[in-house]
Jmol script that loads the backbone (N, CA, C; Angstrom):
load data "model"
ATOM      1  N   MET A   1      -2.576  -1.176  30.980  1.00  0.00           N
ATOM      2  CA  MET A   1      -1.776  -1.912  30.033  1.00  0.00           C
ATOM      3  C   MET A   1      -1.089  -3.049  30.789  1.00  0.00           C
ATOM      4  N   ASP A   2      -1.212  -4.236  30.273  1.00  0.00           N
ATOM      5  CA  ASP A   2      -0.650  -5.386  30.954  1.00  0.00           C
ATOM      6  C   ASP A   2       0.788  -5.651  30.485  1.00  0.00           C
ATOM      7  N   PRO A   3       1.527  -6.469  31.212  1.00  0.00           N
ATOM      8  CA  PRO A   3       2.928  -6.730  30.852  1.00  0.00           C
ATOM      9  C   PRO A   3       3.092  -7.387  29.478  1.00  0.00           C
ATOM     10  N   ALA A   4       2.123  -8.191  29.071  1.00  0.00           N
ATOM     11  CA  ALA A   4       2.231  -8.847  27.764  1.00  0.00           C
ATOM     12  C   ALA A   4       2.214  -7.827  26.626  1.00  0.00           C
ATOM     13  N   THR A   5       1.408  -6.795  26.760  1.00  0.00           N
ATOM     14  CA  THR A   5       1.354  -5.746  25.745  1.00  0.00           C
ATOM     15  C   THR A   5       2.660  -4.965  25.694  1.00  0.00           C
ATOM     16  N   THR A   6       3.218  -4.684  26.851  1.00  0.00           N
ATOM     17  CA  THR A   6       4.485  -3.978  26.916  1.00  0.00           C
ATOM     18  C   THR A   6       5.598  -4.791  26.273  1.00  0.00           C
ATOM     19  N   ILE A   7       5.621  -6.072  26.553  1.00  0.00           N
ATOM     20  CA  ILE A   7       6.627  -6.953  25.949  1.00  0.00           C
ATOM     21  C   ILE A   7       6.432  -7.022  24.438  1.00  0.00           C
ATOM     22  N   ASP A   8       5.180  -7.026  23.983  1.00  0.00           N
ATOM     23  CA  ASP A   8       4.909  -7.045  22.545  1.00  0.00           C
ATOM     24  C   ASP A   8       5.380  -5.758  21.881  1.00  0.00           C
ATOM     25  N   PHE A   9       5.189  -4.615  22.557  1.00  0.00           N
ATOM     26  CA  PHE A   9       5.724  -3.342  22.043  1.00  0.00           C
ATOM     27  C   PHE A   9       7.239  -3.411  21.898  1.00  0.00           C
ATOM     28  N   ALA A  10       7.898  -3.907  22.932  1.00  0.00           N
ATOM     29  CA  ALA A  10       9.358  -4.002  22.910  1.00  0.00           C
ATOM     30  C   ALA A  10       9.835  -4.950  21.815  1.00  0.00           C
ATOM     31  N   ARG A  11       9.141  -6.072  21.663  1.00  0.00           N
ATOM     32  CA  ARG A  11       9.510  -7.029  20.615  1.00  0.00           C
ATOM     33  C   ARG A  11       9.375  -6.409  19.234  1.00  0.00           C
ATOM     34  N   SER A  12       8.287  -5.682  19.005  1.00  0.00           N
ATOM     35  CA  SER A  12       8.084  -5.022  17.712  1.00  0.00           C
ATOM     36  C   SER A  12       9.162  -3.983  17.453  1.00  0.00           C
ATOM     37  N   ALA A  13       9.522  -3.232  18.481  1.00  0.00           N
ATOM     38  CA  ALA A  13      10.557  -2.210  18.324  1.00  0.00           C
ATOM     39  C   ALA A  13      11.915  -2.833  18.014  1.00  0.00           C
ATOM     40  N   ILE A  14      12.235  -3.929  18.662  1.00  0.00           N
ATOM     41  CA  ILE A  14      13.509  -4.597  18.409  1.00  0.00           C
ATOM     42  C   ILE A  14      13.543  -5.171  16.998  1.00  0.00           C
ATOM     43  N   LEU A  15      12.441  -5.746  16.537  1.00  0.00           N
ATOM     44  CA  LEU A  15      12.411  -6.284  15.173  1.00  0.00           C
ATOM     45  C   LEU A  15      12.566  -5.180  14.129  1.00  0.00           C
ATOM     46  N   VAL A  16      11.926  -4.038  14.343  1.00  0.00           N
ATOM     47  CA  VAL A  16      12.079  -2.915  13.413  1.00  0.00           C
ATOM     48  C   VAL A  16      13.514  -2.411  13.442  1.00  0.00           C
ATOM     49  N   LEU A  17      14.121  -2.339  14.622  1.00  0.00           N
ATOM     50  CA  LEU A  17      15.514  -1.918  14.731  1.00  0.00           C
ATOM     51  C   LEU A  17      16.429  -2.848  13.950  1.00  0.00           C
ATOM     52  N   LEU A  18      16.213  -4.144  14.077  1.00  0.00           N
ATOM     53  CA  LEU A  18      17.030  -5.107  13.341  1.00  0.00           C
ATOM     54  C   LEU A  18      16.823  -4.980  11.834  1.00  0.00           C
ATOM     55  N   GLU A  19      15.591  -4.718  11.405  1.00  0.00           N
ATOM     56  CA  GLU A  19      15.332  -4.533   9.977  1.00  0.00           C
ATOM     57  C   GLU A  19      16.018  -3.285   9.447  1.00  0.00           C
ATOM     58  N   ILE A  20      16.093  -2.248  10.265  1.00  0.00           N
ATOM     59  CA  ILE A  20      16.691  -0.993   9.817  1.00  0.00           C
ATOM     60  C   ILE A  20      18.211  -1.086   9.758  1.00  0.00           C
ATOM     61  N   ILE A  21      18.847  -1.734  10.745  1.00  0.00           N
ATOM     62  CA  ILE A  21      20.302  -1.751  10.775  1.00  0.00           C
ATOM     63  C   ILE A  21      20.918  -2.892   9.969  1.00  0.00           C
ATOM     64  N   ALA A  22      20.119  -3.858   9.557  1.00  0.00           N
ATOM     65  CA  ALA A  22      20.661  -5.024   8.846  1.00  0.00           C
ATOM     66  C   ALA A  22      21.402  -4.653   7.558  1.00  0.00           C
ATOM     67  N   PRO A  23      20.875  -3.784   6.682  1.00  0.00           N
ATOM     68  CA  PRO A  23      21.616  -3.487   5.456  1.00  0.00           C
ATOM     69  C   PRO A  23      22.991  -2.859   5.711  1.00  0.00           C
ATOM     70  N   SER A  24      23.085  -1.938   6.654  1.00  0.00           N
ATOM     71  CA  SER A  24      24.374  -1.301   6.908  1.00  0.00           C
ATOM     72  C   SER A  24      25.348  -2.265   7.582  1.00  0.00           C
ATOM     73  N   MET A  25      24.858  -3.119   8.458  1.00  0.00           N
ATOM     74  CA  MET A  25      25.745  -4.075   9.116  1.00  0.00           C
ATOM     75  C   MET A  25      26.264  -5.130   8.131  1.00  0.00           C
ATOM     76  N   ILE A  26      25.388  -5.586   7.250  1.00  0.00           N
ATOM     77  CA  ILE A  26      25.822  -6.566   6.243  1.00  0.00           C
ATOM     78  C   ILE A  26      26.819  -5.931   5.283  1.00  0.00           C
ATOM     79  N   THR A  27      26.592  -4.676   4.915  1.00  0.00           N
ATOM     80  CA  THR A  27      27.524  -3.967   4.044  1.00  0.00           C
ATOM     81  C   THR A  27      28.883  -3.817   4.717  1.00  0.00           C
ATOM     82  N   ALA A  28      28.898  -3.438   5.975  1.00  0.00           N
ATOM     83  CA  ALA A  28      30.163  -3.300   6.703  1.00  0.00           C
ATOM     84  C   ALA A  28      30.897  -4.637   6.767  1.00  0.00           C
ATOM     85  N   LEU A  29      30.146  -5.708   6.967  1.00  0.00           N
ATOM     86  CA  LEU A  29      30.757  -7.035   7.024  1.00  0.00           C
ATOM     87  C   LEU A  29      31.378  -7.423   5.685  1.00  0.00           C
ATOM     88  N   VAL A  30      30.639  -7.224   4.601  1.00  0.00           N
ATOM     89  CA  VAL A  30      31.128  -7.615   3.280  1.00  0.00           C
ATOM     90  C   VAL A  30      32.322  -6.769   2.859  1.00  0.00           C
ATOM     91  N   VAL A  31      32.234  -5.456   3.055  1.00  0.00           N
ATOM     92  CA  VAL A  31      33.352  -4.579   2.664  1.00  0.00           C
ATOM     93  C   VAL A  31      34.576  -4.872   3.527  1.00  0.00           C
ATOM     94  N   GLY A  32      34.393  -5.061   4.819  1.00  0.00           N
ATOM     95  CA  GLY A  32      35.517  -5.393   5.686  1.00  0.00           C
ATOM     96  C   GLY A  32      36.172  -6.708   5.307  1.00  0.00           C
ATOM     97  N   LEU A  33      35.355  -7.687   4.958  1.00  0.00           N
ATOM     98  CA  LEU A  33      35.898  -8.977   4.531  1.00  0.00           C
ATOM     99  C   LEU A  33      36.658  -8.848   3.220  1.00  0.00           C
ATOM    100  N   ALA A  34      36.101  -8.079   2.282  1.00  0.00           N
ATOM    101  CA  ALA A  34      36.771  -7.895   0.986  1.00  0.00           C
ATOM    102  C   ALA A  34      38.100  -7.157   1.157  1.00  0.00           C
ATOM    103  N   ILE A  35      38.124  -6.122   1.962  1.00  0.00           N
ATOM    104  CA  ILE A  35      39.369  -5.378   2.182  1.00  0.00           C
ATOM    105  C   ILE A  35      40.373  -6.247   2.927  1.00  0.00           C
ATOM    106  N   GLY A  36      39.915  -7.017   3.884  1.00  0.00           N
ATOM    107  CA  GLY A  36      40.803  -7.930   4.601  1.00  0.00           C
ATOM    108  C   GLY A  36      41.406  -8.980   3.683  1.00  0.00           C
ATOM    109  N   LEU A  37      40.598  -9.502   2.767  1.00  0.00           N
ATOM    110  CA  LEU A  37      41.099 -10.464   1.792  1.00  0.00           C
ATOM    111  C   LEU A  37      42.107  -9.810   0.856  1.00  0.00           C
ATOM    112  N   LEU A  38      41.793  -8.591   0.424  1.00  0.00           N
ATOM    113  CA  LEU A  38      42.726  -7.849  -0.438  1.00  0.00           C
ATOM    114  C   LEU A  38      44.045  -7.584   0.287  1.00  0.00           C
ATOM    115  N   GLN A  39      43.988  -7.237   1.547  1.00  0.00           N
ATOM    116  CA  GLN A  39      45.205  -7.008   2.314  1.00  0.00           C
ATOM    117  C   GLN A  39      46.006  -8.295   2.491  1.00  0.00           C
ATOM    118  N   ALA A  40      45.314  -9.408   2.675  1.00  0.00           N
ATOM    119  CA  ALA A  40      46.016 -10.682   2.844  1.00  0.00           C
ATOM    120  C   ALA A  40      46.679 -11.123   1.554  1.00  0.00           C
ATOM    121  N   VAL A  41      46.008 -10.888   0.433  1.00  0.00           N
ATOM    122  CA  VAL A  41      46.564 -11.316  -0.857  1.00  0.00           C
ATOM    123  C   VAL A  41      47.746 -10.442  -1.259  1.00  0.00           C
ATOM    124  N   THR A  42      47.611  -9.129  -1.070  1.00  0.00           N
ATOM    125  CA  THR A  42      48.669  -8.208  -1.500  1.00  0.00           C
ATOM    126  C   THR A  42      49.703  -7.938  -0.410  1.00  0.00           C
ATOM    127  N   GLN A  43      49.510  -8.442   0.776  1.00  0.00           N
ATOM    128  CA  GLN A  43      50.384  -8.258   1.922  1.00  0.00           C
ATOM    129  C   GLN A  43      50.573  -6.789   2.288  1.00  0.00           C
ATOM    130  N   ILE A  44      49.541  -5.978   2.048  1.00  0.00           N
ATOM    131  CA  ILE A  44      49.532  -4.587   2.493  1.00  0.00           C
ATOM    132  C   ILE A  44      48.879  -4.585   3.861  1.00  0.00           C
ATOM    133  N   GLN A  45      49.608  -4.227   4.880  1.00  0.00           N
ATOM    134  CA  GLN A  45      49.096  -4.287   6.246  1.00  0.00           C
ATOM    135  C   GLN A  45      48.838  -2.887   6.816  1.00  0.00           C
ATOM    136  N   GLU A  46      48.171  -2.059   6.047  1.00  0.00           N
ATOM    137  CA  GLU A  46      47.831  -0.712   6.487  1.00  0.00           C
ATOM    138  C   GLU A  46      46.480  -0.758   7.204  1.00  0.00           C
ATOM    139  N   GLN A  47      46.440  -0.359   8.460  1.00  0.00           N
ATOM    140  CA  GLN A  47      45.217  -0.454   9.251  1.00  0.00           C
ATOM    141  C   GLN A  47      44.166   0.568   8.839  1.00  0.00           C
ATOM    142  N   THR A  48      44.602   1.709   8.323  1.00  0.00           N
ATOM    143  CA  THR A  48      43.637   2.754   7.957  1.00  0.00           C
ATOM    144  C   THR A  48      42.992   2.500   6.607  1.00  0.00           C
ATOM    145  N   LEU A  49      43.457   1.533   5.862  1.00  0.00           N
ATOM    146  CA  LEU A  49      42.908   1.233   4.543  1.00  0.00           C
ATOM    147  C   LEU A  49      41.468   0.735   4.614  1.00  0.00           C
ATOM    148  N   VAL A  50      41.082   0.154   5.724  1.00  0.00           N
ATOM    149  CA  VAL A  50      39.746  -0.427   5.865  1.00  0.00           C
ATOM    150  C   VAL A  50      38.683   0.656   6.058  1.00  0.00           C
ATOM    151  N   PHE A  51      39.005   1.735   6.725  1.00  0.00           N
ATOM    152  CA  PHE A  51      37.993   2.681   7.180  1.00  0.00           C
ATOM    153  C   PHE A  51      37.309   3.451   6.063  1.00  0.00           C
ATOM    154  N   VAL A  52      38.057   4.003   5.124  1.00  0.00           N
ATOM    155  CA  VAL A  52      37.456   4.858   4.100  1.00  0.00           C
ATOM    156  C   VAL A  52      36.480   4.093   3.201  1.00  0.00           C
ATOM    157  N   PRO A  53      36.841   2.946   2.634  1.00  0.00           N
ATOM    158  CA  PRO A  53      35.846   2.223   1.817  1.00  0.00           C
ATOM    159  C   PRO A  53      34.631   1.777   2.618  1.00  0.00           C
ATOM    160  N   LYS A  54      34.849   1.391   3.872  1.00  0.00           N
ATOM    161  CA  LYS A  54      33.737   0.942   4.695  1.00  0.00           C
ATOM    162  C   LYS A  54      32.785   2.099   5.005  1.00  0.00           C
ATOM    163  N   ILE A  55      33.329   3.258   5.322  1.00  0.00           N
ATOM    164  CA  ILE A  55      32.488   4.420   5.620  1.00  0.00           C
ATOM    165  C   ILE A  55      31.716   4.853   4.386  1.00  0.00           C
ATOM    166  N   VAL A  56      32.358   4.877   3.233  1.00  0.00           N
ATOM    167  CA  VAL A  56      31.679   5.275   1.993  1.00  0.00           C
ATOM    168  C   VAL A  56      30.575   4.279   1.648  1.00  0.00           C
ATOM    169  N   ALA A  57      30.855   2.991   1.768  1.00  0.00           N
ATOM    170  CA  ALA A  57      29.852   1.970   1.443  1.00  0.00           C
ATOM    171  C   ALA A  57      28.655   2.049   2.397  1.00  0.00           C
ATOM    172  N   ILE A  58      28.912   2.232   3.671  1.00  0.00           N
ATOM    173  CA  ILE A  58      27.814   2.330   4.633  1.00  0.00           C
ATOM    174  C   ILE A  58      26.993   3.589   4.373  1.00  0.00           C
ATOM    175  N   PHE A  59      27.658   4.699   4.040  1.00  0.00           N
ATOM    176  CA  PHE A  59      26.939   5.936   3.736  1.00  0.00           C
ATOM    177  C   PHE A  59      26.019   5.758   2.538  1.00  0.00           C
ATOM    178  N   VAL A  60      26.506   5.097   1.488  1.00  0.00           N
ATOM    179  CA  VAL A  60      25.681   4.863   0.296  1.00  0.00           C
ATOM    180  C   VAL A  60      24.499   3.962   0.625  1.00  0.00           C
ATOM    181  N   VAL A  61      24.729   2.915   1.391  1.00  0.00           N
ATOM    182  CA  VAL A  61      23.644   2.009   1.759  1.00  0.00           C
ATOM    183  C   VAL A  61      22.616   2.719   2.633  1.00  0.00           C
ATOM    184  N   LEU A  62      23.078   3.559   3.544  1.00  0.00           N
ATOM    185  CA  LEU A  62      22.132   4.306   4.380  1.00  0.00           C
ATOM    186  C   LEU A  62      21.290   5.264   3.550  1.00  0.00           C
ATOM    187  N   LEU A  63      21.897   5.897   2.549  1.00  0.00           N
ATOM    188  CA  LEU A  63      21.125   6.773   1.673  1.00  0.00           C
ATOM    189  C   LEU A  63      20.076   5.993   0.880  1.00  0.00           C
ATOM    190  N   LEU A  64      20.457   4.811   0.420  1.00  0.00           N
ATOM    191  CA  LEU A  64      19.515   3.996  -0.355  1.00  0.00           C
ATOM    192  C   LEU A  64      18.420   3.399   0.522  1.00  0.00           C
ATOM    193  N   ALA A  65      18.748   3.090   1.784  1.00  0.00           N
ATOM    194  CA  ALA A  65      17.782   2.445   2.672  1.00  0.00           C
ATOM    195  C   ALA A  65      16.975   3.446   3.491  1.00  0.00           C
ATOM    196  N   LEU A  66      17.217   4.736   3.328  1.00  0.00           N
ATOM    197  CA  LEU A  66      16.509   5.736   4.125  1.00  0.00           C
ATOM    198  C   LEU A  66      14.993   5.691   3.940  1.00  0.00           C
ATOM    199  N   PRO A  67      14.459   5.567   2.724  1.00  0.00           N
ATOM    200  CA  PRO A  67      12.996   5.469   2.597  1.00  0.00           C
ATOM    201  C   PRO A  67      12.417   4.229   3.291  1.00  0.00           C
ATOM    202  N   PHE A  68      13.117   3.123   3.192  1.00  0.00           N
ATOM    203  CA  PHE A  68      12.664   1.904   3.859  1.00  0.00           C
ATOM    204  C   PHE A  68      12.665   2.082   5.374  1.00  0.00           C
ATOM    205  N   ALA A  69      13.713   2.696   5.906  1.00  0.00           N
ATOM    206  CA  ALA A  69      13.799   2.906   7.352  1.00  0.00           C
ATOM    207  C   ALA A  69      12.692   3.840   7.828  1.00  0.00           C
ATOM    208  N   GLY A  70      12.432   4.886   7.074  1.00  0.00           N
ATOM    209  CA  GLY A  70      11.351   5.804   7.446  1.00  0.00           C
ATOM    210  C   GLY A  70      10.002   5.127   7.426  1.00  0.00           C
ATOM    211  N   ALA A  71       9.765   4.299   6.420  1.00  0.00           N
ATOM    212  CA  ALA A  71       8.495   3.575   6.337  1.00  0.00           C
ATOM    213  C   ALA A  71       8.353   2.575   7.482  1.00  0.00           C
ATOM    214  N   ALA A  72       9.444   1.911   7.838  1.00  0.00           N
ATOM    215  CA  ALA A  72       9.392   0.939   8.932  1.00  0.00           C
ATOM    216  C   ALA A  72       9.114   1.633  10.267  1.00  0.00           C
ATOM    217  N   MET A  73       9.771   2.756  10.509  1.00  0.00           N
ATOM    218  CA  MET A  73       9.534   3.486  11.761  1.00  0.00           C
ATOM    219  C   MET A  73       8.144   4.094  11.803  1.00  0.00           C
ATOM    220  N   SER A  74       7.672   4.572  10.657  1.00  0.00           N
ATOM    221  CA  SER A  74       6.325   5.129  10.592  1.00  0.00           C
ATOM    222  C   SER A  74       5.282   4.048  10.845  1.00  0.00           C
ATOM    223  N   GLY A  75       5.501   2.882  10.264  1.00  0.00           N
ATOM    224  CA  GLY A  75       4.587   1.770  10.489  1.00  0.00           C
ATOM    225  C   GLY A  75       4.555   1.330  11.944  1.00  0.00           C
ATOM    226  N   LEU A  76       5.729   1.317  12.581  1.00  0.00           N
ATOM    227  CA  LEU A  76       5.775   0.957  14.001  1.00  0.00           C
ATOM    228  C   LEU A  76       5.043   1.982  14.844  1.00  0.00           C
ATOM    229  N   MET A  77       5.254   3.256  14.556  1.00  0.00           N
ATOM    230  CA  MET A  77       4.587   4.300  15.344  1.00  0.00           C
ATOM    231  C   MET A  77       3.075   4.259  15.144  1.00  0.00           C
ATOM    232  N   THR A  78       2.628   4.010  13.918  1.00  0.00           N
ATOM    233  CA  THR A  78       1.196   3.889  13.647  1.00  0.00           C
ATOM    234  C   THR A  78       0.603   2.708  14.406  1.00  0.00           C
ATOM    235  N   ASP A  79       1.330   1.593  14.416  1.00  0.00           N
ATOM    236  CA  ASP A  79       0.859   0.406  15.137  1.00  0.00           C
ATOM    237  C   ASP A  79       0.774   0.682  16.637  1.00  0.00           C
ATOM    238  N   ILE A  80       1.786   1.326  17.194  1.00  0.00           N
ATOM    239  CA  ILE A  80       1.775   1.627  18.619  1.00  0.00           C
ATOM    240  C   ILE A  80       0.663   2.605  18.961  1.00  0.00           C
ATOM    241  N   ALA A  81       0.491   3.652  18.130  1.00  0.00           N
ATOM    242  CA  ALA A  81      -0.563   4.631  18.397  1.00  0.00           C
ATOM    243  C   ALA A  81      -1.945   3.984  18.303  1.00  0.00           C
ATOM    244  N   THR A  82      -2.140   3.083  17.351  1.00  0.00           N
ATOM    245  CA  THR A  82      -3.403   2.374  17.215  1.00  0.00           C
ATOM    246  C   THR A  82      -3.691   1.508  18.430  1.00  0.00           C
ATOM    247  N   ARG A  83      -2.657   0.811  18.909  1.00  0.00           N
ATOM    248  CA  ARG A  83      -2.838  -0.038  20.082  1.00  0.00           C
ATOM    249  C   ARG A  83      -3.118   0.790  21.340  1.00  0.00           C
ATOM    250  N   ILE A  84      -2.453   1.932  21.477  1.00  0.00           N
ATOM    251  CA  ILE A  84      -2.690   2.776  22.646  1.00  0.00           C
ATOM    252  C   ILE A  84      -4.101   3.359  22.589  1.00  0.00           C
ATOM    253  N   ALA A  85      -4.544   3.788  21.405  1.00  0.00           N
ATOM    254  CA  ALA A  85      -5.875   4.358  21.270  1.00  0.00           C
ATOM    255  C   ALA A  85      -6.956   3.309  21.520  1.00  0.00           C
ATOM    256  N   ALA A  86      -6.692   2.068  21.161  1.00  0.00           N
ATOM    257  CA  ALA A  86      -7.674   0.999  21.373  1.00  0.00           C
ATOM    258  C   ALA A  86      -7.735   0.578  22.835  1.00  0.00           C
ATOM    259  N   TYR A  87      -6.679   0.874  23.559  1.00  0.00           N
ATOM    260  CA  TYR A  87      -6.636   0.489  24.970  1.00  0.00           C
ATOM    261  C   TYR A  87      -7.501   1.438  25.747  1.00  0.00           C
TER     262      TYR A  87
END
end "model"
wireframe off; spacefill off
backbone 0.3
color backbone group
């Protein structure tokens, strides 16, 4: 196996990782921004107010994105196994 193939494996794995974590990271960003805006408008400066809505929102998004994540990881593993078998 040459270095170019190894780098291609790593690149594919990183792209799949980014596809899998993007929905939860975007959700955390949006919920955090909304709670921060709500705190600024209402002048409630409670630090623990951010955590519960953010955790619940991320949990819901992870449940909804679980089939997509499984399909993406399965596709990556199939691609890697195919490339190894062809080598």
